[in-house]
C-alpha positions as CSV (number, residue, x, y, z in Angstrom):
1,M,211.5,109.6,99.7
2,K,209.6,107.2,97.5
3,F,206.2,105.6,98.0
4,V,205.4,101.9,97.6
5,S,202.1,100.1,97.1
6,T,200.4,97.8,99.6
7,G,199.7,95.6,96.6
8,G,203.5,94.9,96.2
9,Q,203.3,94.7,92.4
10,S,203.9,98.4,91.4
11,P,207.2,100.2,91.2
12,A,207.9,102.9,93.8
13,A,206.5,106.3,92.9
14,D,207.7,109.8,93.6
15,L,205.5,112.3,95.6
16,R,203.8,113.8,92.5
17,A,203.0,110.5,91.0
18,A,201.6,109.1,94.3
19,L,199.5,112.2,94.9
20,T,198.0,112.4,91.4
21,A,197.4,108.6,91.0
22,G,195.6,108.1,94.3
23,L,195.7,104.3,93.9
24,A,198.8,102.5,92.8
25,P,198.6,100.7,89.4
26,D,198.2,97.4,91.1
27,G,195.2,98.7,93.0
28,G,197.1,99.0,96.3
29,L,197.5,102.1,98.5
30,Y,200.7,104.1,98.7
31,L,202.8,104.2,101.9
32,P,206.2,105.8,102.4
33,E,209.0,103.4,101.4
34,R,210.4,103.9,104.9
35,I,209.5,105.8,108.0
36,D,212.5,107.2,109.8
37,P,212.1,108.2,113.4
38,I,212.2,111.9,114.3
39,D,215.2,112.8,116.5
40,T,214.1,112.7,120.2
41,S,215.6,116.2,120.8
42,L,213.4,117.7,118.1
43,L,210.3,116.0,119.6
44,A,211.2,117.5,123.0
45,E,211.5,121.0,121.4
46,L,207.9,120.7,120.2
47,N,206.4,120.6,123.7
48,G,203.8,123.4,124.1
49,Q,204.2,124.7,120.5
50,S,201.3,125.6,118.2
51,F,199.8,123.1,115.8
52,S,201.2,124.9,112.8
53,A,204.7,124.9,114.4
54,V,204.5,121.2,115.1
55,S,203.1,120.5,111.6
56,R,206.0,122.4,110.0
57,A,208.5,120.3,111.9
58,V,206.9,117.0,111.1
59,A,206.3,117.9,107.4
60,G,209.9,118.9,107.1
61,H,211.0,115.5,108.5
62,L,208.7,113.6,106.2
63,L,208.9,115.7,103.0
64,G,211.9,118.0,103.5
65,S,214.0,116.1,100.9
66,L,211.3,116.6,98.3
67,I,210.2,120.3,98.8
68,P,212.3,123.3,99.8
69,A,211.8,124.2,103.5
70,A,210.4,127.7,102.8
71,D,207.8,126.3,100.3
72,L,206.8,123.5,102.6
73,D,206.4,126.0,105.5
74,R,204.1,128.1,103.3
75,I,202.0,125.1,102.4
76,V,201.6,124.2,106.1
77,D,200.8,127.7,107.2
78,T,198.2,128.2,104.5
79,A,196.5,124.9,105.0
80,L,196.6,124.5,108.8
81,N,195.9,128.1,110.0
82,F,193.8,126.9,112.9
83,E,194.5,125.3,116.3
84,V,193.9,121.8,117.5
85,P,193.4,122.2,121.3
86,L,193.7,119.4,123.8
87,V,190.9,119.7,126.4
88,A,191.3,118.0,129.8
89,Q,188.2,116.1,131.0
90,G,189.5,114.8,134.3
91,D,190.5,111.3,135.2
92,D,193.4,111.5,132.9
93,V,191.1,111.9,129.8
94,H,191.9,114.5,127.2
95,L,189.9,115.4,124.1
96,L,191.8,116.3,121.0
97,E,189.5,118.7,119.2
98,L,190.1,118.3,115.5
99,F,187.1,120.3,114.3
100,H,188.4,123.9,114.3
101,G,189.0,124.0,110.5
102,P,186.7,125.6,108.0
103,T,184.1,122.7,107.8
104,L,184.4,121.8,111.5
105,A,185.7,118.3,111.0
106,F,189.1,116.6,111.3
107,K,189.2,116.0,107.6
108,D,190.0,119.6,107.0
109,V,193.5,118.8,108.1
110,G,194.2,116.3,105.4
111,A,192.1,117.8,102.6
112,R,193.5,121.3,103.0
113,F,197.1,120.1,103.1
114,M,196.6,117.9,100.1
115,A,195.0,120.7,98.1
116,Q,197.9,123.1,98.8
117,L,200.4,120.3,98.0
118,L,198.8,119.6,94.7
119,G,198.6,123.3,93.9
120,Y,202.3,123.6,94.6
121,L,203.3,120.6,92.6
122,G,201.0,121.4,89.7
123,T,199.6,119.0,87.2
124,E,202.0,117.3,84.9
125,G,202.0,119.0,81.4
126,G,199.2,121.3,82.5
127,D,196.6,118.7,81.9
128,P,193.4,119.2,84.1
129,L,193.1,116.8,87.0
130,T,189.7,115.6,88.4
131,I,189.7,114.9,92.1
132,L,187.3,112.0,92.8
133,A,186.1,111.4,96.4
134,A,183.5,109.3,98.1
135,T,182.1,110.6,101.4
136,S,180.1,109.1,104.3
137,G,179.8,112.5,105.8
138,D,182.6,115.0,106.4
139,T,185.0,114.1,103.7
140,G,182.8,115.7,101.1
141,S,182.6,119.1,102.7
142,A,186.3,119.1,103.6
143,V,187.5,118.1,100.1
144,A,185.0,120.4,98.3
145,Q,186.0,123.4,100.4
146,A,189.7,122.6,100.2
147,F,189.7,122.3,96.4
148,L,187.1,124.9,95.5
149,G,188.6,127.3,93.0
150,V,192.0,125.7,92.7
151,P,193.2,126.2,89.1
152,G,193.5,123.1,87.0
153,L,191.6,120.9,89.4
154,G,188.0,119.7,89.2
155,T,186.3,117.9,92.1
156,V,183.6,115.2,92.0
157,I,182.0,114.1,95.3
158,L,180.0,110.9,95.6
159,F,177.7,110.5,98.6
160,P,175.1,107.9,99.6
161,K,171.5,109.2,99.2
162,G,169.8,109.8,102.5
163,K,172.7,108.7,104.6
164,V,174.5,111.9,105.5
165,T,173.0,114.7,107.6
166,D,171.4,117.7,106.0
167,L,174.1,120.1,107.2
168,Q,176.9,117.8,106.1
169,E,175.3,117.5,102.6
170,R,174.7,121.2,102.2
171,Q,178.3,122.0,102.9
172,F,179.4,120.4,99.7
173,T,176.2,120.4,97.5
174,T,175.8,124.2,97.5
175,L,179.3,125.3,96.3
176,G,179.0,124.9,92.5
177,G,182.1,126.1,90.5
178,N,184.6,123.4,90.0
179,V,182.8,121.2,92.6
180,R,180.3,118.6,91.2
181,V,178.3,116.3,93.4
182,L,176.8,112.9,92.7
183,E,174.0,111.4,94.9
184,V,174.4,107.6,94.7
185,D,171.4,105.4,95.3
186,G,173.3,103.1,97.6
187,T,175.7,103.0,100.6
188,F,179.0,104.5,101.3
189,D,180.6,101.2,100.3
190,D,179.0,101.5,96.9
191,C,180.4,105.1,96.6
192,Q,183.9,103.9,97.6
193,R,183.7,100.9,95.2
194,L,182.8,103.3,92.3
195,V,185.7,105.5,93.1
196,K,188.1,102.6,93.1
197,S,186.6,101.2,89.9
198,A,187.0,104.5,88.2
199,F,190.8,104.4,88.6
200,S,191.0,101.0,86.9
201,D,188.5,101.7,84.1
202,P,190.4,101.8,80.8
203,L,187.7,104.0,79.1
204,L,188.3,106.6,81.7
205,S,192.1,106.4,81.9
206,D,192.3,107.0,78.2
207,A,190.1,110.1,78.4
208,I,190.7,112.0,81.7
209,R,193.2,112.2,84.5
210,L,191.8,111.2,87.9
211,S,193.1,111.5,91.4
212,S,191.4,110.8,94.8
213,A,191.1,113.0,97.9
214,N,189.8,110.2,100.1
215,S,192.1,108.8,102.7
216,I,193.2,106.3,100.1
217,N,195.4,109.2,98.9
218,I,198.7,109.5,100.6
219,G,198.4,113.3,100.5
220,R,195.4,113.1,102.8
221,L,197.0,110.6,105.2
222,L,200.4,112.2,105.9
223,P,199.2,115.4,107.5
224,Q,197.0,113.4,109.9
225,I,200.3,112.3,111.5
226,F,200.9,115.9,112.6
227,Y,198.1,116.0,115.2
228,Y,199.3,112.9,117.0
229,V,202.7,114.5,117.4
230,H,201.0,117.7,118.5
231,A,198.8,115.9,121.1
232,A,201.7,114.1,122.7
233,A,203.6,117.4,122.8
234,Q,200.8,119.1,124.7
235,L,200.6,116.6,127.5
236,P,202.5,117.0,130.8
237,R,205.7,115.0,131.2
238,G,204.9,111.5,132.5
239,P,203.5,108.2,131.2
240,A,202.8,108.0,127.5
241,P,199.2,108.3,126.4
242,I,196.7,105.9,124.9
243,F,195.0,107.2,121.8
244,S,191.3,106.2,121.3
245,V,190.5,106.7,117.7
246,P,186.9,106.7,116.3
247,S,187.3,104.6,113.2
248,G,185.5,104.0,110.0
249,N,187.7,103.8,106.9
250,F,190.8,103.7,109.3
251,G,192.9,106.5,107.8
252,N,192.9,108.3,111.1
253,L,194.2,105.2,113.0
254,T,196.7,104.5,110.3
255,A,198.2,107.9,110.7
256,G,198.5,107.3,114.5
257,L,200.3,104.0,114.0
258,M,202.7,105.8,111.6
259,A,203.2,108.5,114.2
260,K,204.3,105.8,116.6
261,K,206.9,104.6,114.1
262,L,208.1,108.2,113.9
263,G,208.8,108.1,117.6
264,V,205.6,109.4,119.3
265,A,205.4,107.8,122.7
266,T,202.2,105.9,123.3
267,R,201.0,103.0,125.5
268,G,198.7,101.8,122.7
269,F,195.8,102.6,120.4
270,V,192.1,101.8,120.5
271,A,190.1,101.2,117.2
272,A,186.8,102.5,118.5
273,T,184.0,101.6,116.1
274,N,180.2,101.5,115.9
275,V,178.6,98.2,115.1
276,N,180.5,98.2,111.8
277,D,183.2,96.2,113.6
278,V,185.2,94.4,110.9
279,V,188.6,95.4,112.4
280,P,187.8,94.8,116.1
281,E,186.5,91.4,115.0
282,Y,189.7,90.7,113.1
283,L,191.8,91.6,116.2
284,L,189.9,89.0,118.1
285,S,189.6,86.2,115.6
286,G,192.4,86.8,113.1
287,V,189.8,86.6,110.2
288,L,189.1,89.7,108.2
289,S,185.5,89.6,106.9
290,P,184.3,92.7,105.0
291,R,180.5,93.0,104.9
292,P,177.8,95.5,103.9
293,S,177.8,98.5,106.2
294,I,175.0,99.0,108.8
295,P,173.5,102.5,109.3
296,T,174.2,104.2,112.6
297,I,174.0,107.7,114.2
298,S,177.8,107.9,113.8
299,N,177.3,107.6,110.0
300,A,180.8,108.7,108.9
301,M,182.0,105.4,110.4
302,D,179.5,103.2,108.6
303,V,182.1,101.4,106.6
304,G,182.0,97.6,106.1
305,D,185.2,97.3,104.0
306,P,187.7,99.8,105.4
307,S,190.3,100.6,102.7
308,N,193.0,101.8,105.0
309,F,193.3,98.6,106.9
310,A,195.5,97.3,104.1
311,R,198.0,100.0,105.1
312,I,197.9,98.9,108.7
313,L,198.6,95.3,107.7
314,A,201.4,96.5,105.5
315,L,202.9,98.6,108.4
316,Y,202.9,95.5,110.6
317,E,203.9,93.2,107.7
318,G,200.8,91.1,108.3
319,G,201.9,90.3,111.8
320,L,198.7,89.9,113.8
321,D,200.5,89.3,117.2
322,R,202.6,92.5,116.7
323,L,199.5,94.5,115.8
324,R,197.7,93.2,118.9
325,K,200.5,94.6,121.1
326,D,199.7,98.1,119.9
327,L,196.0,98.0,119.1
328,V,192.7,96.8,120.6
329,G,189.2,97.1,119.4
330,S,186.1,98.6,121.1
331,V,182.7,98.3,119.7
332,H,179.7,100.5,120.6
333,N,176.1,100.6,119.5
334,D,173.8,103.6,119.1
335,D,172.3,103.3,122.6
336,E,175.8,103.3,124.2
337,T,176.7,106.3,122.0
338,R,173.7,108.3,123.1
339,D,174.2,107.4,126.7
340,C,177.8,108.6,126.5
341,I,176.8,111.9,125.0
342,A,174.2,112.4,127.7
343,Q,176.5,111.4,130.6
344,V,179.4,113.6,129.5
345,Y,177.0,116.6,129.0
346,E,175.4,116.1,132.4
347,R,178.7,115.7,134.2
348,T,180.7,118.4,132.4
349,G,178.5,120.4,130.1
350,Y,180.7,119.3,127.1
351,V,178.8,118.2,124.0
352,L,180.2,115.3,122.0
353,D,179.2,114.4,118.5
354,P,178.3,110.7,118.0
355,H,181.7,109.9,116.4
356,S,183.7,111.6,119.2
357,A,181.4,109.8,121.7
358,V,182.5,106.4,120.3
359,G,186.1,107.5,120.7
360,Y,185.4,108.5,124.3
361,L,183.8,105.1,125.0
362,G,186.9,103.4,123.7
363,V,189.0,104.9,126.5
364,E,188.0,102.2,128.9
365,A,189.0,99.4,126.6
366,G,192.4,101.1,126.2
367,R,192.8,101.3,130.0
368,R,192.0,97.6,130.3
369,A,194.5,96.6,127.6
370,F,197.3,99.1,128.3
371,G,196.9,100.1,131.9
372,E,196.2,103.4,133.7
373,G,197.6,106.7,132.6
374,P,196.7,109.6,130.3
375,C,194.2,108.9,127.5
376,V,193.6,111.0,124.4
377,A,190.2,110.5,122.7
378,L,190.1,112.1,119.2
379,C,187.1,114.4,118.7
380,T,186.5,114.4,114.9
381,A,183.5,116.7,114.3
382,H,181.7,119.6,115.9
383,P,178.4,118.4,117.4
384,V,176.4,120.8,115.2
385,K,177.1,118.6,112.2
386,F,175.1,115.9,113.9
387,R,172.5,118.0,115.7
388,E,169.7,115.6,114.7
389,A,171.3,112.9,116.8
390,V,172.7,115.2,119.6
391,E,170.0,117.7,120.4
392,P,167.4,115.1,121.6
393,V,170.0,113.6,123.9
394,V,171.2,116.8,125.5
395,G,167.8,118.4,125.6
396,S,168.9,121.7,124.0
397,E,169.8,123.2,120.6
398,V,173.4,123.1,119.4
399,P,174.1,126.7,118.1
400,V,175.0,126.8,114.4
401,P,178.2,128.6,113.8
402,E,177.8,131.6,111.5
403,R,180.1,130.2,108.9
404,L,177.8,127.2,108.4
405,A,174.4,129.0,108.6
406,A,174.7,130.4,105.0
407,C,174.8,127.0,103.3
408,L,171.5,126.0,104.9
409,Q,169.8,128.5,102.6
410,A,171.8,128.0,99.5
411,E,170.7,126.1,96.4
412,R,171.8,122.5,96.0
413,H,173.6,121.3,92.9
414,V,173.3,117.5,92.7
415,T,173.1,114.8,90.1
416,S,171.6,111.4,91.0
417,I,173.1,108.2,89.7
418,P,172.5,104.5,90.4
419,T,175.3,102.2,91.7
420,E,176.5,101.0,88.3
421,M,180.0,102.0,87.1
422,S,178.6,102.9,83.7
423,A,176.6,105.7,85.3
424,L,179.7,107.3,86.9
425,R,181.7,106.7,83.7
426,D,179.1,108.5,81.6
427,F,179.0,111.5,84.0
428,L,182.8,111.9,84.1
429,L,183.2,111.7,80.4
430,A,180.5,114.3,79.9
431,V,181.8,117.0,82.2
């Protein structure tokens, strides 16, 4: 398998090159050159199997020609050693809990798989590689934990000052070691712009080797396909599900649409967003209008210029009508999000985090667009990570899991920088 750029101006790359480059030379994002459907008999065999078993099968289909089966199985088993349960909520609604990894967020899946994959492939010529990642919340902790202590790899995390929760921040600012953290005096879009600019900066490219662990990296994206296959395999036989996906930078939804191309049966997808609604607006108007992000309580989705939408457009070859057949938008403000958390808790005792609540709210738009039947809402983070928003709504404390409690007392290691590229360049050249 080769990987091609959404920019269309770069030659196809092999897996190692696509992983270590992050962005293609033309500034585009890598996608598989082709997506061959999985044999329907294999999909049927996955019914009821564990997440790791499903992941091994899908990874083998996607990457089996590039990595020996035994090695690929070890990568999967090391990275994805936790379950992804599908929890029924009645009325044909199911919650796919993606927060059972080490940092209690869905991004553990992609970050841990990518770290193990890079560790296996190694770095060309033994040269050190710096992993650069912007975070609007959970990416930072997932990437930092996944790459902590991996030989030959350094990690630099950028986050917007004052725009992530205290617990989120402490999960990646207290690690030290090969993890360095930059607090940017701006928005997530500023952080993402700096990361993108770093890859095209000639002064940096001549001095250090950079890669990205954001969802712009194909190594983060591919394993997210696994849990769509897993979710479909856990459902009872019957109508295909709708997937309602809380969306910010749109890597999660991109993986779902790729899963559909692999053969996962679905009635359709919902791009459920907060008021940062660039993509739902595009689906209605046909005009893509990136804009500065607006702060919300679902802060990991506060993205005004979602990078991964370029991949979605490439998957559909720019065909808006074809995309509309598979995807609808659903936009929800903070008041609706709080009401959803309160109502679900009152009705069932289940506590949603704000992002998962947006996904839950998107179910109704999916039903209107694609008809009745099973609906899967992706739950992307444990509610404790957003307890400042959740606890006042449910009227009680969300217990802090033991594995997270220690970081609340640990010392922060942070460097503050402005939003200028020169500041990031100076930092990277000095470390």
